[in-house]
C-alpha positions in Angstrom: -60.4 58.6 32.8 -62.6 59.1 36.2 -62.9 56.2 39.0 -65.4 54.0 38.9 -67.2 52.7 41.8 -69.9 49.7 42.0 -70.2 47.5 45.3 -73.3 44.9 46.0 -73.8 42.7 49.5 -73.9 39.2 49.3 -74.4 36.1 51.5 -72.7 33.1 50.9 -72.2 29.3 53.1 -75.1 26.2 53.7 -78.3 26.9 52.4 -81.4 27.6 50.6 -81.1 30.6 48.3 -85.2 30.2 48.2 -86.2 30.6 52.0 -82.8 33.2 52.4 -84.7 35.5 49.8 -88.7 34.5 51.3 -86.5 35.6 54.8 -85.3 39.3 53.1 -88.6 40.2 51.3 -85.6 40.3 48.6 -85.0 37.8 45.4 -81.1 37.3 45.3 -79.7 38.0 41.4 -77.7 35.2 39.9 -77.8 33.2 43.4 -77.7 29.9 43.9 -78.0 26.9 45.7 -74.2 24.1 47.3 -75.0 21.3 44.5 -76.2 22.9 41.9 -74.5 22.9 38.2 -72.1 25.7 37.4 -73.2 26.4 33.6 -70.1 27.9 32.9 -67.2 24.8 33.9 -69.8 22.2 34.4 -69.3 21.8 38.2 -71.4 21.8 41.6 -71.2 24.6 43.3 -69.5 23.9 47.1 -71.8 26.4 48.4 -75.5 29.3 48.3 -75.4 32.0 46.9 -77.1 35.1 47.1 -76.8 38.3 46.0 -78.3 42.1 45.7 -78.3 44.0 43.0 -75.0 45.5 41.9 -75.0 49.9 41.7 -72.8 52.0 40.6 -71.8 55.3 41.3 -72.4 57.3 38.1 -72.5 60.6 39.7 -73.0 60.6 43.1 -71.4 59.8 46.2 -70.2 56.7 47.3 -72.7 56.9 50.7 -75.7 56.9 48.7 -74.4 54.0 46.7 -73.8 51.7 50.3 -76.7 53.2 51.6 -78.7 52.2 48.4 -76.7 48.2 48.6 -78.2 47.6 51.6 -81.9 49.6 51.9 -84.0 46.1 51.1 -81.8 43.8 53.9 -80.9 46.5 56.5 -84.0 46.9 58.5 -83.9 42.8 58.7 -81.3 42.9 61.6 -83.2 40.6 63.8 -84.4 38.4 60.7 -81.2 38.0 59.4 -79.3 37.1 62.6 -81.9 34.0 63.4 -81.3 32.8 59.9 -78.2 32.9 60.7 -78.6 31.1 63.8 -80.2 27.7 62.1 -77.2 27.9 59.1 -73.6 28.4 57.9 -74.4 32.7 56.6 -71.8 34.8 56.0 -72.6 38.8 54.8 -70.0 40.6 53.0 -70.0 44.2 51.7 -68.1 43.9 48.3 -66.9 47.2 47.2 -64.8 46.6 43.9 -63.1 50.9 42.9 -61.4 50.8 39.6 -58.7 53.5 39.6 -57.5 55.5 36.6 -54.2 57.8 36.4 -53.4 60.1 38.8 -55.8 61.6 40.3 -56.3 60.7 44.2 -59.6 58.9 44.7 -61.2 59.1 48.6 -63.7 57.0 49.7 -65.8 57.1 53.5 -67.2 53.8 54.4 -69.3 56.2 57.3 -70.4 54.7 60.5 -74.4 53.5 59.8 -73.2 51.1 57.9 -70.3 49.5 59.5 -72.6 49.4 63.1 -75.0 47.8 60.1 -72.4 45.3 59.2 -71.6 44.5 62.5 -74.5 43.7 64.0 -74.5 40.4 61.5 -71.1 39.9 61.7 -70.2 41.1 57.9 -67.2 41.4 56.3 -66.5 44.5 53.9 -63.8 43.8 51.9 -62.7 46.5 49.1 -61.5 44.4 45.6 -59.3 47.7 44.4 -58.3 48.1 41.2 -54.9 50.3 39.3 -55.0 51.8 36.0 -52.0 53.7 36.4 -49.6 54.9 33.8 -46.6 55.6 36.2 -46.4 52.2 37.1 -42.9 50.8 37.5 -41.6 47.6 36.4 -40.5 45.5 40.0 -40.6 41.4 39.9 -39.7 42.1 43.7 -42.6 42.2 46.2 -40.6 42.7 49.1 -39.0 46.1 47.4 -43.0 46.9 46.2 -42.9 50.9 46.7 -46.9 51.2 48.1 -47.1 53.6 51.0 -49.6 53.5 54.0 -50.7 55.1 56.5 -52.8 55.3 59.3 -54.3 58.2 62.5 -57.9 59.0 63.9 -59.6 62.3 62.4 -62.2 63.8 65.0 -63.9 66.7 63.5 -66.4 68.9 65.6 -66.5 71.6 68.2 -64.8 72.0 71.6 -61.3 70.3 69.7 -59.1 72.9 72.4 -60.6 70.4 75.0 -60.5 67.7 73.5 -56.4 68.1 72.4 -56.1 68.3 76.2 -57.4 65.5 76.7 -56.0 63.3 75.0 -52.9 64.8 75.6 -53.5 64.2 79.3 -53.9 60.3 78.1 -50.6 59.8 77.0 -51.8 57.5 75.2 -51.1 59.1 71.8 -48.1 59.8 70.1 -49.2 62.1 67.5 -52.0 64.8 68.3 -52.1 67.8 66.3 -54.1 70.5 64.9 -54.8 71.0 61.5 -56.9 72.9 58.7 -58.0 71.5 55.4 -58.8 73.9 52.6 -62.4 73.6 53.5 -61.1 76.1 56.7 -63.1 73.1 59.0 -60.9 71.9 61.4 -59.9 69.0 62.8 -57.7 66.8 65.2 -54.9 64.6 63.8 -54.8 61.7 66.4 -51.7 58.9 65.9 -49.6 56.3 67.9 -46.2 55.2 67.9 -46.6 52.1 64.8 -43.9 49.4 64.3 -43.0 49.6 60.1 -43.8 46.3 59.9 -46.9 46.9 61.4 -49.4 45.4 58.0 -52.2 48.3 57.1 -54.4 45.9 58.9 -51.9 45.8 62.0 -52.0 49.6 61.8 -55.6 50.5 62.1 -56.5 47.8 64.9 -53.8 48.7 66.5 -54.6 52.6 66.3 -58.5 51.7 67.5 -57.0 49.5 70.5 -55.8 53.3 72.0 -59.0 55.4 70.5 -60.8 52.6 72.6 -58.4 53.2 75.7 -58.8 57.2 75.5 -63.0 56.6 74.5 -64.0 56.8 78.4 -62.2 59.9 78.5 -64.4 61.5 75.3 -67.6 60.7 76.5 -68.3 63.5 78.0 -67.9 65.8 74.7 -69.8 62.9 72.3 -72.8 63.6 74.6 -72.5 66.9 73.9 -70.9 67.8 71.1 -70.8 66.7 67.6 -68.5 64.7 67.0 -67.8 62.7 63.4 -64.7 60.0 64.0 -63.1 58.9 61.3 -60.0 56.1 61.3 -58.0 57.3 57.9 -56.2 55.1 55.5 -54.0 57.2 53.1 -52.4 55.1 50.8 -49.6 55.9 47.6 -49.3 52.6 45.2 -46.7 53.0 43.2 -46.5 49.6 41.3 -50.0 48.2 40.5 -48.9 45.0 41.1 -48.1 45.4 44.5 -51.3 46.9 45.7 -51.1 46.4 50.1 -54.6 44.4 50.8 -56.9 47.1 52.6 -59.9 46.1 53.7 -60.8 46.2 57.2 -60.6 43.1 59.8 -63.8 42.0 62.0 -62.2 43.3 64.8 -61.1 46.8 62.5 -65.7 46.8 61.8 -66.0 46.1 65.4 -64.1 48.5 67.0 -65.4 50.9 64.8 -68.7 50.0 65.7 -67.8 50.2 69.1 -65.8 53.8 69.0 -68.2 55.5 66.2 -66.2 56.3 63.8 -66.1 56.1 60.3 -64.2 55.0 57.9 -62.2 57.0 55.1 -59.5 56.0 53.0 -57.2 58.3 50.6 -55.3 56.5 47.8 -53.3 58.4 45.6 -51.2 57.2 42.3 
């Protein structure tokens, strides 16, 4: 089976769903108000929820999926911020990949999507499921064999000059020129991470170092088309012990400031 991904955007908190629908000019799908009765459990909801329609990836790039999910609300930033000033409101871009077999999975969350989420203090939640025939029977989470690495990928022109500039800052332990299968060169930049770091900490530490270097790169970014990616490579050997890969609010904020996209590469 091929990998499948669906996504949607939701607002949750203490607010009136119909008022938010009026603000956004869009009705909620399966929304409910705090205090409404959950027909399945018979208990009242403890919070309100407003959601967009789910968009599935069927022969289309994930980038298009995210753009479609946000298409009805992406130009409502000011209205959303004003509504947030008066109500308890939390936005979340929900991404649900379902991964089958051993074929590697790659997902890019473009800078434009991250910038919108950051503009309304929204979260990005990646709830992924791995269905692998190679699962290892292991009941000890401390010995789970999943592996992860984090680095920054810089693509564009004048890579030799940019490489020299980054090396001069002495902020990074690893700076290398890489050619991929498409014969497109890029710089791979990584800092010295601690083995005990969680993936979230590794992402934050790498972005913090890149922020220190950003002033040196500003001239290159003005004159050239540079694409920045924070790459997270994850190898999952046991689907029981998947690492948490959702970016923190700090990561979202720093990616927005650095105009950096997020790239996830997951292998099983």
